C-alpha positions, 0 to 999 in steps of 0.5 A: 897612172896619176899616183905613184905607188911603192912596190912593197906593202905599207905598214898601216893602222886601220881606224873604224868608228861606229857613228850613231848618225850612220843608218848603214854601218860599214863592215869592219871585216870588209875594210880589212879585206880592202886594205889587204887587197890594196897591198897594205900591212895592217898592224893595228885595228883601232875601233871606237864609237861616237854620236857624230864625227868631230869637225876638225879631226873626225875623231875626238882628242882621246882617240886621236892620241891613241892613234898617234901612239899606235903610229909611233909604236909600230912605225906606221907609214899610213893610217886608213879610215873606214869612212869618208873624210873631208879634205880639211880633216885629212890635212889636220890628221896628217899634221897631227899624226905625221904620216899619210892619211887615207879615207875609204874612198881613197883606198878604193881608188888605189885598188882600182888603180892597181887592177886597171889593165885596159886603156879604157879602165886606166882612163876611168880610174885616172878620171875618178882619181883626179875628181877626188884629188881636185879638192885635196890639192891645198895640202901639197903646197903648204911648204911653198909661198903662194906668191912673191912680190918685189923686183924680179919676183913678180909672176903671171898672177897664178899661184901654184895651187891655181896652176895645178887646178887648171892642169887637172881641169885640162886633163879631166877634159882630155880624159872625158874626150877619150871616154866619149870615143869609148862610149861611141865604140860600145854603142856601135857594138851594142847596135851590131849585137841588136842587128844580130839579135844576140841578147846580152846577159850582164853579170852583176853582184857584190865584189868577190861574189864569184862573178869572174869564176861564173863567167869563165864557167859559162864561156870557157874563158880565162878571165882573171879570178881571185879571192880578193875584192875588185879582182875584175875592173875591165868589162869582158864580153863573150858569146855562149850557146844556150840550149833551145835558144841559140847564142847570147852575149855574156858581160863580166863587169866590175863588182859593187861595194857598200857606199861605192864612191860617187866618183867611181860610178861616174867614171865607170859609167861607160862600162856600167852602161853594158849593165843598164842596156842588158836584156837580163842581169845575172845577180851573183850572190855569195851563198856562204856569206852571212851578210848576203841579204845586206849585199843584195840591197847594196847591189840593187842600190847601185843598179838604181843609181845607174838606171838598171833597176828595171832590167830583169834579174836572175839571182844566182846563189854561188859557192854552195860548195862551201855549204853542207847539204846544199845541192844545185837546184832551180827555184821558180816564182809563182808564175813559173819563171826561173827566179833563183839558181843555187850552184857552184862556179868553182865545181861546175855543179848547177851549170846546166840548170843555169843555162836552162834558166837563161834560155827560158828567161831570154826566150820569153815564151818558147813554142814547139813546132814541126817544120818542113825544110826543102833539100836545097835549104840545107844551110837553114837546117844546119843553122838550127842544129848549130843553135841547139833548136832541133829536138827531132828530125825525119825525111819524107820521100822527096828528101825534104827535112821534117824537123821538130824544133823548140824556139822563141816565137820571134825566132820561128818567124825569122826561120819561116822568112828564110824558106821553112814551112810549118807542118800542120798534121794530125797524130804523132810523127814517126820515122815509118809514117813521116812520108805518108802523113798528109800535111798542110804547109803554112808560111807564117805562124 
C-alpha cells in the first residue's frame, strides 16, 4: 500500500466539534468506533461547538490550546478530527500541535487500507489514497529547498513537489488502467449470469449492520464477519437455491457510512456496479440500533449517488436476537408483496421467511401448472426437482411424468420449450385417477 503503518496502536486524541452550519451532525460514538477499528488508542475525547469552522485551524484559539495540552499530557502521536479538514488546516494544526493530524476522510481511508485483501480492493484503496493525498503533498517537503541556483546546482526545472505530483498522476493513470480491466471482467461475469438467467441479489446497508453474517447464513460461506466497522471490503458472490424459484446469485458488498468520502465512492465504483446492476437489493438494517432510521437515509443517499436508487429493495431488520419479545416475521405492503423481514443472522431465526420473500420478489408472479414430461426427457424432470419447483408428481400408464409445479411464467415458457407440455384437466389429480384423467396437451402457455 502507499502508506506505511505502525504495527501497534497509536495513542490519539479525538476531536468532535458540533457546527451550527452542519445540517447533518456526525455521530461522536461512531467516530470512536472508527478510531478503534483503525487500531488507534483514544486517550481523550475533546468536544465543543462553533457556529462555523475557523478558516486557519478549524477550531478557535482556546480549543486549540486545550487540544495541545491534551497532546502534551498524554504523549499523543496523533489527533483525529471527526470532520473534513482542508490541506491548509491540516498543515497549520500539525505545526501548532507538533504531531500528526488526520481528518475523518483520512481515517476511513486508513481503515480501508488495512482491510483490503484482493488485488482489486488494494488497487481501489490506493487510488482513493492517492486522490486524497494529491492535495496534501506540500507539507511533505517544507524542510527542503524547492530549487537551487548557481553553478552545479541547476536542475531539470522541476521542484520536488512537481516531481511527486507527476509520479502520482502516472500512478493514478496506471491504477485506472488496471481497474478498467477489472470492470471488463465484472461485466463479462454479469453477461454470463444473464445468459444463465441467474438473477443477482446485492446486500447493502450501513457498516456493521450484519451483512456478512447474513451472507454466510444464506450461502453457507465463511466470509470474514466481525463486530467492527468496514469488516468487508472485497465483493464476494455465491450461488443460492430458493424454494419455488431456483438459483440466484448473492453479492456481499462494502458497507456504507455517513458522509462516505467521495474518493472512495469513485474508487470503488467497479465494486458498487454490482449493486447498481442487481435485480434486487437486500437492505440490511440493525434493528437494535436506535439510529437505524438515520442510517437508512444515509444508505439510500449513497444508492442515489451510484445510480442504484431505482433497484427494488427488501428491507431486512437484522439482530432481533438483541431485542426482547421480537419474533421473526414477514411484513407485506398494501399490494401483498414482501417489504420487510425481521430476523437474526446470528441465530438463523427467520431464514426461511427471508428465502420465501426473495423467491416471491425475484419471481414476480408465480404460476401453478401441471406438466406432462415424457420418459425420455427425465433430465428435465431432474432439473425441476433440483431447483425446488415440483410440488407433486404422479405417473400415467405410458410412464410419462405428470408433475405439478410452481414457478415464474418466464421459467414455465423455458420448460415448455425443452419438451414439456401443459396438462389441461377437469378435477383434481390423484394417484388413483392420474392415468384415466382425459388431458389436452398444450405446447405454450
